[in-house]
C-alpha positions in Angstrom: -33.9 -27.6 -3.2 -33.5 -31.0 -1.5 -32.1 -34.1 -3.1 -35.4 -35.8 -2.8 -37.2 -33.1 -4.8 -34.5 -33.3 -7.6 -34.8 -37.1 -7.8 -38.5 -37.0 -7.9 -38.4 -34.5 -10.8 -36.0 -36.8 -12.7 -38.2 -39.8 -12.2 -41.3 -37.8 -13.3 -39.5 -36.8 -16.5 -38.5 -40.5 -17.1 -42.0 -41.7 -16.5 -43.4 -39.2 -18.9 -40.8 -39.6 -21.7 -40.7 -43.4 -21.8 -44.4 -43.8 -23.0 -43.9 -41.0 -25.5 -40.8 -42.7 -26.9 -42.7 -46.0 -27.1 -45.6 -44.4 -29.0 -43.3 -42.6 -31.4 -41.2 -45.6 -32.2 -44.2 -47.9 -32.8 -45.3 -46.7 -36.2 -41.7 -46.5 -37.5 -41.2 -50.2 -36.8 -44.6 -51.1 -38.3 -43.8 -49.6 -41.7 -41.4 -51.7 -43.8 -40.7 -51.4 -47.5 -42.3 -54.8 -48.1 -45.5 -53.8 -46.3 -45.6 -50.5 -48.2 -45.2 -52.4 -51.5 -48.0 -54.8 -50.6 -50.5 -52.1 -49.6 -52.6 -50.6 -52.4 -52.2 -46.8 -52.2 -55.0 -44.6 -53.4 -54.9 -40.8 -53.4 -57.6 -39.4 -51.2 -57.5 -35.9 -52.7 -55.1 -33.9 -54.9 -53.9 -30.3 -54.6 -55.1 -28.3 -57.6 -53.8 -24.8 -56.6 -52.0 -23.0 -53.8 -53.1 -19.4 -53.3 -50.8 -17.6 -50.8 -50.7 -20.2 -48.0 -54.2 -21.6 -48.8 -54.7 -24.9 -50.6 -57.4 -25.6 -53.1 -58.2 -29.3 -53.5 -59.8 -31.3 -56.3 -62.7 -32.0 -54.1 -63.2 -28.2 -53.6 -63.4 -27.8 -57.4 -65.8 -30.6 -57.7 -68.0 -29.1 -55.0 -67.9 -25.7 -56.6 -69.0 -27.3 -59.9 -72.0 -28.9 -58.2 -72.9 -25.6 -56.6 -72.7 -23.7 -59.9 -75.6 -25.9 -61.2 -77.9 -24.0 -58.9 -77.0 -20.6 -60.5 -78.7 -20.8 -63.9 -78.4 -17.1 -64.9 -74.7 -16.8 -64.2 -72.7 -15.5 -67.2 -70.7 -18.2 -68.8 -67.1 -17.3 -69.5 -64.6 -19.0 -71.8 -63.1 -22.3 -70.6 -64.4 -25.6 -69.3 -66.7 -25.7 -66.3 -63.8 -27.1 -64.2 -61.6 -24.1 -65.1 -64.4 -21.7 -64.3 -65.0 -23.3 -60.9 -61.2 -23.2 -60.2 -61.1 -19.5 -61.2 -64.0 -18.7 -58.8 -62.3 -20.6 -56.0 -59.0 -18.7 -56.6 -60.7 -15.4 -56.7 -62.7 -16.2 -53.5 -59.5 -17.2 -51.7 -57.7 -14.1 -52.8 -60.6 -11.9 -51.5 -60.7 -13.8 -48.2 -56.9 -13.4 -47.7 -57.0 -9.7 -48.5 -59.9 -9.3 -46.1 -57.8 -10.9 -43.3 -55.1 -8.3 -43.7 
C-alpha cells in the first residue's frame, strides 16, 4: 500500500469524524442546569406495566378502555374499567410473546 493511499484514508477518517463530533457535542453544550430549570417539563406518557421486554403505556390503557365501549356484551369482571383494560393488554402481550417463540 502506498503512502498516498494511507494518507488519504487518514484524511477521509478525519473528515468523517469531525462533523460527527461537532453534532454530538452540540446538544451537550445547549443543555445547562439553568435552562433545564426554566423549561416546563411535562410527561408525554407513562409506563404502566412491563411484560417480558414489552412496555405497556398509559395511552395504551386509555385506548383499550375506549375500544371496550364498542363491546357491550362482554362479561364484566371485578375491578375498575382501567384495571380490566390493563389486564386485557397484559394477557394480549403474553399471548403475542408466546406466539413469537
